[in-house]
C-alpha positions as CSV (number, residue, x, y, z in Angstrom):
1,M,-6.0,-55.2,-3.3
2,F,-8.5,-55.5,-6.1
3,V,-10.8,-57.6,-4.0
4,L,-10.7,-55.0,-1.2
5,V,-11.5,-52.1,-3.6
6,A,-14.3,-54.1,-5.2
7,A,-15.8,-54.8,-1.8
8,K,-15.7,-51.1,-0.9
9,V,-17.4,-50.1,-4.2
10,A,-20.1,-52.7,-3.6
11,D,-20.6,-51.3,-0.1
12,L,-20.9,-47.8,-1.4
13,Q,-23.2,-48.5,-4.3
14,V,-25.2,-51.5,-3.3
15,L,-25.2,-52.3,0.4
16,N,-25.1,-48.8,2.1
17,P,-25.7,-46.2,-0.7
18,T,-27.0,-43.5,1.8
19,R,-24.7,-44.2,4.7
20,Y,-21.9,-41.8,3.7
21,L,-24.3,-39.3,2.1
22,T,-26.0,-39.0,5.5
23,T,-22.7,-38.7,7.2
24,G,-21.6,-36.0,4.8
25,E,-24.9,-34.1,5.3
26,S,-24.5,-34.2,9.1
27,Q,-21.1,-32.6,8.8
28,T,-22.3,-29.8,6.4
29,L,-25.9,-29.1,7.3
30,R,-26.5,-26.9,10.3
31,S,-30.0,-26.3,11.8
32,Q,-30.9,-23.2,13.8
33,T,-34.0,-22.9,16.0
34,L,-36.2,-19.9,15.3
35,A,-37.8,-18.6,18.5
36,A,-41.5,-17.9,18.3
37,E,-42.8,-14.5,19.2
38,R,-44.6,-14.6,22.5
39,G,-48.2,-13.5,22.6
40,T,-49.2,-10.0,23.7
41,I,-51.4,-9.2,26.8
42,Y,-54.0,-6.5,26.1
43,D,-56.4,-4.8,28.4
44,R,-60.2,-4.7,27.5
45,N,-59.6,-1.9,25.1
46,H,-56.7,-3.7,23.3
47,T,-54.0,-1.5,24.9
48,E,-50.8,-3.4,25.3
49,L,-49.9,-4.3,28.8
50,A,-47.1,-6.9,28.0
51,M,-45.6,-7.3,24.6
52,S,-42.6,-8.9,22.9
53,V,-39.8,-6.6,21.8
54,P,-37.3,-7.8,19.1
55,M,-33.7,-8.4,20.4
56,K,-30.6,-10.2,19.1
57,T,-28.7,-12.9,20.8
58,I,-25.0,-13.2,20.0
59,F,-23.2,-16.5,19.8
60,V,-19.8,-17.8,18.7
61,D,-18.4,-20.8,16.8
62,D,-15.0,-21.1,18.5
63,K,-13.7,-23.2,15.6
64,L,-13.7,-20.1,13.5
65,V,-12.1,-17.7,16.0
66,N,-8.5,-16.9,15.2
67,D,-7.7,-14.2,17.8
68,A,-9.9,-14.7,20.9
69,A,-8.1,-12.0,22.9
70,G,-8.4,-9.5,20.0
71,E,-12.1,-10.2,19.4
72,A,-12.9,-10.0,23.1
73,A,-11.2,-6.6,23.4
74,K,-13.4,-5.3,20.6
75,L,-16.6,-6.8,21.9
76,A,-16.2,-5.9,25.6
77,P,-17.0,-2.1,25.3
78,L,-20.0,-2.6,23.1
79,L,-21.6,-5.4,25.2
80,K,-20.4,-3.8,28.5
81,L,-18.9,-7.2,29.5
82,D,-15.5,-8.1,31.0
83,A,-12.9,-8.7,28.2
84,T,-11.3,-11.6,30.1
85,A,-14.6,-13.4,30.6
86,L,-15.4,-12.9,26.9
87,Q,-12.0,-14.3,25.9
88,T,-12.8,-17.4,27.8
89,K,-16.1,-17.8,25.9
90,L,-14.3,-17.3,22.6
91,S,-11.8,-20.1,23.3
92,Q,-13.8,-22.8,24.9
93,R,-12.9,-26.4,24.3
94,H,-14.4,-29.8,25.1
95,A,-13.3,-33.4,24.7
96,D,-14.6,-35.3,21.7
97,D,-15.3,-39.0,21.6
98,S,-11.6,-39.7,21.1
99,G,-10.6,-37.6,24.1
100,A,-9.1,-34.8,21.9
101,M,-9.9,-31.3,22.9
102,V,-11.8,-29.5,20.2
103,P,-13.4,-26.0,20.0
104,D,-17.0,-25.5,21.0
105,R,-19.3,-24.9,18.0
106,F,-22.0,-22.9,19.9
107,V,-21.4,-20.6,22.9
108,Y,-23.6,-17.7,24.0
109,V,-21.7,-14.4,24.0
110,A,-24.7,-12.2,25.1
111,R,-28.4,-13.0,25.3
112,K,-31.0,-10.6,24.1
113,V,-29.1,-7.4,23.4
114,P,-30.8,-4.4,21.7
115,V,-30.9,-4.5,17.9
116,D,-28.8,-1.3,17.6
117,V,-26.0,-2.9,19.8
118,A,-26.1,-6.1,17.7
119,D,-25.7,-4.0,14.5
120,Q,-22.6,-2.4,16.0
121,V,-21.2,-5.9,16.7
122,K,-22.1,-7.1,13.3
123,A,-20.2,-4.2,11.7
124,L,-17.0,-5.5,13.3
125,K,-17.2,-8.6,11.0
126,L,-15.5,-10.8,13.6
127,P,-14.9,-14.4,12.5
128,G,-17.2,-16.9,14.3
129,I,-19.7,-14.3,15.6
130,S,-23.3,-15.0,14.6
131,F,-26.7,-13.8,15.6
132,I,-30.1,-15.2,16.6
133,D,-33.4,-13.3,16.5
134,E,-35.0,-13.4,20.0
135,S,-37.3,-11.2,22.0
136,V,-37.9,-9.9,25.5
137,V,-41.3,-9.3,27.2
138,A,-41.7,-5.6,28.0
139,N,-44.4,-3.8,30.0
140,P,-45.1,-0.5,28.3
141,S,-46.7,0.9,31.5
142,G,-43.9,-0.1,33.8
143,D,-45.1,-1.8,37.0
144,L,-48.8,-1.3,36.2
145,A,-50.6,-4.6,37.1
146,R,-47.3,-6.5,37.5
147,N,-49.1,-8.6,40.2
148,L,-51.4,-9.9,37.5
149,L,-49.2,-9.9,34.4
150,G,-46.3,-11.9,36.0
151,T,-42.9,-12.4,34.6
152,V,-40.9,-14.7,32.2
153,D,-37.4,-16.1,32.4
154,V,-34.5,-15.5,30.0
155,D,-36.0,-18.2,27.6
156,N,-39.4,-16.4,27.7
157,N,-41.1,-19.1,29.7
158,G,-43.7,-17.8,32.1
159,V,-42.7,-18.1,35.7
160,S,-45.5,-16.1,37.5
161,G,-48.9,-14.5,37.0
162,L,-50.8,-14.8,33.7
163,E,-47.5,-15.3,31.9
164,K,-47.3,-18.6,33.8
165,Q,-50.9,-19.5,33.8
166,Y,-51.2,-19.2,30.0
167,N,-47.6,-20.1,29.1
168,A,-48.5,-22.9,26.8
169,E,-50.9,-20.7,24.8
170,M,-48.6,-17.7,24.7
171,T,-45.3,-19.5,23.9
172,G,-46.1,-20.3,20.2
173,T,-44.3,-22.9,18.1
174,P,-40.6,-22.5,17.3
175,G,-39.5,-22.7,13.7
176,S,-36.2,-23.8,12.2
177,L,-33.7,-22.8,9.5
178,T,-31.3,-25.4,8.0
179,L,-28.3,-24.1,6.0
180,E,-25.5,-26.0,4.2
181,R,-22.0,-24.8,5.2
182,N,-18.5,-25.5,3.8
183,P,-15.7,-27.2,5.9
184,Q,-14.7,-23.8,7.2
185,G,-18.2,-23.3,8.7
186,R,-19.3,-20.6,6.2
187,T,-22.8,-20.8,4.6
188,I,-22.8,-22.0,1.0
189,P,-25.0,-19.5,-0.9
190,V,-26.3,-22.0,-3.4
191,G,-26.4,-24.9,-0.9
192,E,-29.4,-26.5,0.7
193,H,-31.8,-24.2,2.5
194,Q,-34.8,-25.2,4.5
195,L,-37.1,-22.8,6.4
196,T,-39.9,-23.7,8.8
197,P,-41.4,-20.4,10.0
198,A,-42.1,-19.9,13.7
199,V,-45.7,-19.5,14.7
200,K,-46.5,-16.6,17.1
201,G,-48.1,-17.4,20.4
202,D,-51.7,-16.5,21.3
203,D,-52.5,-13.1,22.6
204,L,-54.6,-12.6,25.7
205,V,-57.4,-10.0,26.0
206,L,-58.1,-9.2,29.6
207,T,-61.2,-7.8,31.3
208,L,-58.9,-5.3,33.0
209,D,-59.1,-1.6,32.2
210,Q,-55.8,0.1,32.2
211,S,-57.1,3.5,33.4
212,M,-59.1,1.8,36.2
213,Q,-56.0,-0.2,37.2
214,Y,-53.8,2.9,37.3
215,E,-56.3,4.8,39.5
216,T,-56.8,1.9,41.8
217,E,-53.0,1.5,42.4
218,S,-52.7,5.3,42.9
219,V,-55.5,5.6,45.4
220,L,-54.3,2.5,47.3
221,T,-50.7,3.8,47.4
222,E,-51.9,7.1,48.7
223,Q,-54.1,5.5,51.4
224,V,-51.3,3.1,52.6
225,G,-49.1,6.1,52.9
226,A,-51.6,8.3,54.7
227,T,-52.5,5.5,57.2
228,Q,-48.9,4.4,57.7
229,A,-49.9,0.9,56.8
230,K,-47.8,-2.1,55.8
231,G,-49.7,-2.5,52.5
232,G,-53.0,-2.7,50.8
233,M,-55.2,-4.6,48.3
234,A,-58.1,-3.6,46.1
235,I,-60.3,-5.1,43.5
236,V,-62.9,-3.6,41.1
237,T,-65.4,-5.8,39.2
238,K,-68.6,-5.7,37.3
239,P,-70.9,-7.6,39.5
240,D,-73.3,-8.9,36.8
241,T,-70.5,-10.5,34.7
242,G,-67.7,-11.1,37.2
243,E,-65.3,-9.1,35.0
244,I,-62.3,-7.9,36.9
245,L,-61.6,-4.3,36.0
246,A,-58.7,-3.7,38.4
247,M,-56.8,-5.8,40.9
248,A,-54.0,-4.1,42.9
249,T,-51.5,-4.9,45.6
250,V,-49.1,-2.3,47.1
251,I,-46.5,-2.9,49.8
252,R,-44.3,-0.7,52.0
253,D,-40.6,-1.4,52.0
254,E,-39.6,-2.2,55.6
255,K,-36.2,-0.5,55.3
256,T,-36.9,2.6,53.1
257,G,-40.6,3.1,53.8
258,A,-41.2,3.4,50.0
259,I,-44.5,2.1,48.7
260,S,-44.7,0.3,45.4
261,V,-46.8,-2.1,43.4
262,S,-46.2,-5.7,44.5
263,G,-45.4,-8.6,42.2
264,N,-47.6,-10.8,44.4
265,N,-51.2,-10.9,43.5
266,A,-52.3,-11.0,47.1
267,P,-56.1,-10.5,46.5
268,V,-56.2,-14.1,45.4
269,T,-53.0,-15.7,46.8
270,S,-53.2,-14.4,50.4
271,V,-55.9,-15.0,53.0
272,Y,-57.0,-13.1,56.0
273,E,-59.7,-13.2,58.7
274,P,-62.2,-10.8,57.1
275,G,-64.0,-9.7,60.2
276,S,-67.4,-8.0,60.1
277,V,-67.7,-8.1,56.3
278,M,-68.6,-11.8,56.7
279,K,-71.7,-10.9,58.8
280,I,-73.8,-11.0,55.5
281,V,-73.4,-14.8,55.6
282,T,-75.2,-15.1,58.9
283,V,-77.9,-12.6,58.2
284,S,-78.7,-13.8,54.7
285,A,-79.0,-17.4,55.9
286,A,-81.4,-16.4,58.7
287,L,-83.5,-14.3,56.2
288,E,-83.6,-17.1,53.7
289,Q,-84.9,-19.5,56.3
290,G,-87.5,-17.1,57.4
291,L,-86.1,-16.9,61.0
292,V,-85.8,-13.1,60.9
293,K,-86.9,-10.1,58.9
294,P,-85.0,-6.8,58.6
295,D,-87.3,-5.2,61.2
296,T,-87.2,-8.2,63.6
297,P,-86.2,-6.8,67.1
298,I,-83.4,-8.6,68.9
299,E,-82.3,-8.0,72.5
300,V,-78.6,-7.2,72.4
301,P,-76.8,-7.3,75.8
302,G,-73.6,-5.5,76.6
303,S,-71.7,-8.9,76.5
304,L,-72.4,-12.4,75.5
305,Q,-70.7,-15.6,76.8
306,V,-70.0,-18.2,74.2
307,G,-67.9,-21.1,75.4
308,D,-65.2,-19.7,77.6
309,H,-65.1,-16.3,75.9
310,S,-67.1,-13.2,76.5
311,F,-68.0,-11.3,73.3
312,T,-68.7,-7.6,73.2
313,D,-69.4,-4.9,70.6
314,A,-67.0,-2.2,69.5
315,E,-69.3,0.3,71.2
316,V,-69.8,-0.2,74.9
317,H,-73.5,-0.3,75.7
318,G,-76.0,-1.9,78.1
319,T,-78.8,-4.2,77.0
320,E,-80.7,-2.7,74.2
321,T,-83.1,-3.7,71.4
322,M,-81.9,-3.6,67.8
323,T,-83.5,-4.6,64.6
324,V,-81.7,-7.0,62.2
325,A,-81.1,-4.0,59.9
326,Q,-79.6,-2.0,62.8
327,I,-77.4,-4.9,63.8
328,L,-76.0,-5.0,60.3
329,A,-75.6,-1.2,60.0
330,K,-74.0,-0.8,63.4
331,S,-72.0,-4.0,62.9
332,S,-73.0,-5.5,66.3
333,N,-71.0,-8.6,67.1
334,I,-73.5,-9.7,69.8
335,G,-76.5,-9.2,67.6
336,T,-74.9,-11.2,64.8
337,I,-74.0,-14.1,67.1
338,K,-77.6,-14.2,68.5
339,I,-78.8,-14.5,64.9
340,A,-76.3,-17.2,64.2
341,Q,-77.6,-19.2,67.2
342,K,-81.0,-19.2,65.5
343,I,-79.7,-20.9,62.4
344,G,-77.2,-23.3,63.9
345,K,-73.7,-24.2,62.9
346,Q,-74.6,-26.5,60.0
347,S,-76.7,-23.9,58.2
348,L,-74.0,-21.3,58.8
349,Y,-71.4,-23.6,57.3
350,D,-73.6,-24.4,54.3
351,Q,-74.1,-20.8,53.6
352,L,-70.4,-20.1,53.8
353,M,-69.8,-22.8,51.2
354,N,-72.7,-21.6,49.0
355,F,-71.0,-18.2,48.9
356,G,-67.8,-19.8,47.6
357,F,-65.7,-19.6,50.8
358,G,-63.2,-22.4,51.4
359,Q,-62.9,-23.0,47.7
360,K,-60.8,-21.6,44.9
361,T,-62.5,-19.3,42.4
362,A,-62.8,-20.0,38.7
363,L,-59.8,-17.7,38.1
364,D,-57.4,-20.6,38.7
365,F,-54.7,-18.0,39.1
366,P,-51.2,-19.4,40.0
367,D,-50.8,-20.0,43.7
368,E,-54.5,-19.0,44.4
369,S,-55.6,-19.8,47.9
370,H,-58.9,-21.5,48.7
371,G,-59.1,-20.1,52.3
372,T,-60.3,-22.2,55.2
373,V,-63.7,-22.9,56.5
374,P,-63.6,-25.6,59.3
375,A,-66.1,-28.4,59.1
376,P,-68.8,-28.1,61.8
377,D,-67.7,-31.2,63.6
378,T,-64.3,-29.6,64.2
379,W,-65.6,-26.3,65.7
380,W,-64.5,-25.2,69.1
381,T,-67.0,-24.1,71.8
382,T,-66.3,-20.5,70.9
383,S,-66.7,-21.0,67.1
384,M,-70.4,-20.0,67.2
385,G,-69.1,-16.7,68.5
386,T,-66.1,-16.2,66.2
387,I,-67.2,-17.6,62.8
388,P,-70.4,-15.5,62.5
389,I,-68.4,-12.3,62.9
390,G,-65.7,-13.3,60.4
391,Q,-63.0,-14.7,62.8
392,G,-61.8,-18.3,62.8
393,V,-62.2,-18.5,59.1
394,S,-59.9,-17.2,56.3
395,A,-60.7,-15.9,52.9
396,T,-59.2,-14.0,50.0
397,P,-60.4,-10.5,49.2
398,M,-61.6,-11.9,45.9
399,Q,-63.9,-14.4,47.7
400,V,-65.3,-11.6,49.9
401,L,-66.0,-9.4,46.9
402,S,-67.7,-12.3,45.0
403,A,-70.0,-12.7,48.0
404,Y,-71.1,-9.1,47.8
405,N,-71.5,-9.5,44.0
406,T,-74.0,-12.3,44.8
407,I,-76.2,-9.8,46.7
408,A,-75.8,-7.3,43.9
409,N,-76.9,-10.0,41.4
410,R,-80.1,-10.6,43.4
411,G,-78.9,-13.9,44.9
412,T,-76.9,-15.4,42.0
413,Y,-73.2,-16.2,42.4
414,V,-71.3,-15.1,39.3
415,A,-67.7,-16.3,39.2
416,P,-65.0,-13.7,38.7
417,H,-62.9,-13.8,35.5
418,L,-59.9,-12.0,34.2
419,V,-59.2,-13.2,30.7
420,D,-61.9,-12.3,28.2
421,S,-60.5,-14.1,25.1
422,T,-57.4,-15.3,23.2
423,I,-56.3,-14.3,19.7
424,D,-54.5,-16.9,17.7
425,A,-51.7,-16.4,15.1
426,D,-54.3,-16.0,12.3
427,G,-56.0,-13.1,14.2
428,Q,-59.0,-15.2,15.1
429,E,-60.5,-14.3,18.5
430,H,-61.7,-17.1,20.8
431,P,-63.8,-16.0,23.8
432,I,-63.1,-17.7,27.1
433,E,-66.2,-19.4,28.5
434,S,-67.4,-18.1,31.9
435,D,-68.7,-20.0,34.8
436,A,-72.5,-20.4,34.6
437,G,-72.9,-19.4,38.3
438,H,-75.4,-20.7,40.8
439,R,-78.1,-19.4,43.1
440,V,-77.1,-18.8,46.7
441,M,-80.4,-17.2,48.0
442,S,-83.7,-16.0,46.6
443,A,-83.9,-12.7,44.9
444,A,-86.2,-11.5,47.7
445,T,-83.5,-12.2,50.4
446,A,-80.8,-10.6,48.3
447,D,-82.9,-7.5,47.8
448,K,-83.5,-7.2,51.6
449,M,-79.7,-7.5,52.1
450,N,-79.1,-4.8,49.5
451,L,-81.5,-2.4,51.2
452,M,-80.1,-3.1,54.7
453,L,-76.5,-2.7,53.6
454,R,-77.2,0.8,52.4
455,G,-77.7,1.7,56.0
456,V,-74.1,0.9,56.7
457,V,-73.1,3.9,54.6
458,T,-76.0,6.3,55.5
459,D,-76.3,5.6,59.2
460,G,-73.6,3.0,60.2
461,T,-69.9,2.4,60.3
462,G,-69.3,3.1,56.6
463,L,-70.1,6.8,56.4
464,T,-66.8,7.7,54.6
465,A,-67.6,5.2,51.8
466,A,-70.3,7.5,50.4
467,V,-70.1,8.7,46.8
468,N,-71.6,12.0,45.8
469,G,-74.8,11.5,43.8
470,Y,-74.9,7.7,44.2
471,S,-76.2,5.3,46.8
472,V,-73.8,2.7,48.1
473,M,-74.5,-0.6,49.7
474,G,-71.6,-2.2,51.6
475,K,-69.9,-3.2,54.8
476,T,-67.0,-2.4,57.0
477,G,-64.7,-5.0,58.6
478,T,-62.0,-4.6,61.2
479,A,-60.2,-7.9,61.9
480,R,-57.4,-8.7,64.3
481,K,-54.5,-10.4,62.5
482,P,-53.6,-13.9,63.8
483,Q,-50.0,-14.0,65.0
484,A,-47.4,-16.7,64.1
485,G,-47.2,-18.0,67.6
486,G,-51.0,-18.3,67.8
487,G,-53.6,-15.9,69.2
488,Y,-53.9,-12.2,68.2
489,T,-51.3,-10.6,70.4
490,D,-47.8,-10.0,69.2
491,A,-44.6,-10.4,71.3
492,A,-44.9,-6.8,72.5
493,G,-48.5,-7.3,73.6
494,G,-50.0,-5.3,70.7
495,V,-52.7,-6.2,68.3
496,K,-52.5,-5.6,64.5
497,Y,-55.4,-5.2,62.2
498,E,-56.5,-5.7,58.6
499,S,-59.3,-3.3,57.8
500,T,-61.8,-3.7,55.0
501,F,-64.6,-1.9,53.1
502,V,-66.5,-3.8,50.4
503,G,-69.4,-2.3,48.5
504,V,-71.4,-1.9,45.4
505,V,-72.5,1.2,43.5
506,P,-75.1,2.3,42.5
507,A,-77.0,0.2,45.1
508,E,-80.2,0.5,43.1
509,A,-78.7,-0.8,39.8
510,P,-75.3,-2.4,40.6
511,A,-72.7,-1.5,38.0
512,L,-69.4,-1.6,40.0
513,S,-68.2,-3.4,43.1
514,V,-65.0,-2.6,45.0
515,I,-63.1,-4.1,48.0
516,V,-60.3,-2.3,49.7
517,V,-58.2,-4.0,52.4
518,I,-55.6,-2.0,54.4
519,D,-52.9,-4.1,56.1
520,E,-51.8,-3.0,59.6
521,P,-52.7,0.6,59.6
522,A,-50.8,2.5,62.3
523,G,-52.0,5.0,64.9
524,G,-55.3,5.2,66.5
525,N,-57.3,5.1,63.2
526,Y,-57.5,1.4,62.3
527,T,-61.2,0.6,61.6
528,G,-62.5,-0.3,58.2
529,G,-64.7,2.8,58.2
530,A,-61.7,5.0,59.0
531,V,-59.0,3.7,56.7
532,A,-60.5,1.5,53.9
533,A,-63.9,3.2,53.2
534,P,-62.3,6.6,52.1
535,A,-60.3,4.7,49.5
536,F,-63.4,2.9,48.3
537,S,-65.1,6.2,47.8
538,K,-62.3,7.5,45.6
539,I,-62.0,4.3,43.5
540,A,-65.7,4.0,43.1
541,A,-66.2,7.6,42.1
542,F,-63.5,7.3,39.4
543,G,-65.0,4.1,38.1
544,L,-68.4,5.6,37.8
545,R,-66.9,8.4,35.7
546,Q,-64.6,6.1,33.7
547,F,-67.5,3.8,32.6
548,S,-70.1,6.6,32.3
549,V,-72.5,5.1,34.8
550,P,-75.4,7.5,35.4
551,P,-77.4,7.7,38.6
552,P,-80.2,5.1,38.4
553,V,-83.8,6.1,38.0
554,A,-85.3,2.8,39.2
555,D,-84.4,0.7,42.3
556,L,-84.2,-3.0,41.4
557,A,-84.1,-4.1,45.0
558,A,-87.3,-2.1,45.7
559,G,-89.3,-3.7,42.9
560,G,-88.4,-1.1,40.4
561,A,-89.5,1.9,42.4
562,A,-88.4,5.3,41.4
563,V,-85.1,6.4,43.0
564,A,-85.5,9.4,45.3
565,P,-82.8,12.1,45.2
566,L,-80.2,11.8,47.9
567,Q,-80.5,14.2,50.8
568,A,-78.1,17.1,51.0
569,G,-75.1,16.4,53.2
570,H,-75.5,12.6,52.6
571,G,-72.4,10.9,53.9
572,A,-71.0,13.8,55.8
573,S,-68.7,12.3,58.5
574,T,-65.7,12.7,60.7
575,I,-63.1,10.2,62.1
576,L,-62.6,10.4,65.8
577,P,-59.1,10.0,67.4
578,D,-60.0,6.4,68.4
579,G,-60.7,5.5,64.8
580,K,-64.5,5.5,65.1
581,V,-66.5,7.1,62.3
582,R,-69.2,9.5,63.2
583,G,-71.8,11.3,61.1
584,V,-72.0,15.1,61.2
585,A,-75.3,16.5,62.2
586,A,-77.1,18.9,59.8
587,G,-75.9,22.4,60.3
588,A,-72.6,21.4,61.9
589,D,-69.3,22.8,60.8
590,A,-68.7,21.3,57.4
591,T,-65.0,21.0,58.0
592,L,-65.7,18.2,60.5
593,A,-66.7,16.1,57.5
594,T,-63.6,16.5,55.6
595,T,-60.7,17.1,58.0
596,P,-59.6,14.0,59.8
597,P,-57.4,14.1,62.9
598,T,-53.6,13.5,62.7
599,S,-52.7,10.2,61.2
600,A,-56.2,9.6,59.9
601,A,-56.9,8.7,56.3
602,A,-55.8,11.3,53.8
603,S,-59.4,11.9,52.8
604,T,-62.8,11.0,54.2
605,G,-64.4,12.6,51.2
606,T,-67.5,11.5,49.4
607,G,-66.2,10.9,45.9
608,S,-65.2,14.4,45.0
609,T,-63.9,14.8,41.5
610,A,-61.2,17.3,42.6
611,K,-57.7,16.4,41.3
612,K,-55.9,14.1,43.7
613,K,-52.7,15.3,45.2
614,T,-49.8,12.8,45.2
615,T,-46.2,12.9,46.4
616,K,-43.1,11.2,45.2
617,S,-43.1,8.9,48.2
618,T,-46.7,7.6,47.5
619,T,-47.0,7.6,43.7
620,P,-46.8,4.1,42.3
621,T,-44.1,3.4,39.7
622,S,-46.4,2.4,37.0
623,G,-45.3,4.4,34.0
624,T,-47.1,7.3,32.3
625,S,-50.8,8.1,32.8
626,P,-53.0,5.7,30.8
627,P,-55.3,6.8,28.0
628,T,-58.9,7.7,28.8
629,T,-60.4,5.5,26.1
630,K,-62.5,2.7,27.6
631,K,-64.8,-0.2,26.9
632,P,-68.1,-0.2,28.8
């Protein structure tokens, strides 16, 4: 016996002096992870768009519970949970290494409950019930910009949008709290105590403007309602910097007809065949190569055979002569195809790629699409007819708007960006580097494009895009939607459209660019000039006021020449029953310019500052009206 005791003492004091100390500590020390506060997402004026709100998570150590049924009965009404289910949580068992059933030491009772509710539970002083500090991500403005902000899961991991893209930066570093407890599981006040504080995640400062986002969503919702459309998309940017000021997606519920802000950031994740807005690619390439000038006359027949398909214009006409500028303003398919035949398919393909089509933008947004631009050696015999007019290729609205920004920037492509900077836990702001950009065409070519695109709004298909007091350069597009089974005709023999207006204002000194896409407008009015251009006008007019953009005095595209005052009645127009837009002659009844026919766009106005009327069915659920403070 003495030998055994001596051997044990030697083991304790000499051979393994820390073994049992370690074992004892493992049985008495308990560590608790401290969740890090997730970073906040701000708009450009540091208004909170997504922020962490403190909550409490309730858990139970079943070993300390004496009356599971009794405690469950007290907890159920406070937590609004089923008492039977709670009783099961308070009495959970598992098999230990020996096979014996022992109580679970950590079981969630309720995740992330409001602090006031947790305080009521704490007041009950129930054995075994403890609390963990956690948080939830809240959006103070409701659904505003939900397509951009994204969502997090119950553990605050980003699962969509910016929350997903910047999850690593915003998550922060968890801390820990180690406490010594007695055999009954209660904390020893004078026992060992180790605290490693959690480090808050980085904040994001966006280029987005909350007020601009709200107005864009509101106008888009109103226009989708007025045109009985399936949905709509819109983007607002600063062309010279690529800063995104607003990016919106709204959809109509197929069952209820209600229109709401979508969680899908469709302007970068979804593609469509843009249609005539792509004609700038063909025309700019021909100008750059010196093959045409704005006043070059081109014979435009009533139809043109390319491969096995006969192409026509939207307007039926015989053979006539149009200048390149007129072809662009009137959106002539045949004229554009004839220009494309001058440059050839390789030059057309190269210009598409130079503009950024077929490639993801620098946004790197989750699930962003790159669109499709087929390689020239894969083109069909009809491709030289379809691709120049924006069919047979696909693009995101963001790519299309970036192409028009290139013209606004006098030939330099500037990549779009949405995140301006991050702010670390110490409050230090770190700007996000922007893409350096690249030249697509000469400044001279871009200036010619700018001047010609103004004719779309003054004399062409985009009359309803006009903004009072400002000159607009832009383009309409009305594209047939490809159907799942191939072709453009659905099972009922009908054709569905996606209609676009994209433009820049003021044209003489570009400050804002806007694209509006209306998905499947119903009724006779479906053209980009009829359904998308009016929304552009409203959004652009608001943006000019919001950012205090004055009418320019010098025209950069015209060599700095003084800007002449706009003529009275500039932009007056009406929408015909067939969806075509027509100007109103001087002296005509003014009501023709502002009163569309049944099922037309709700407004064909020219940027009026009159208060917009909204209804419950078309007002977006995006919280209260945002403040008017703004960053230029």
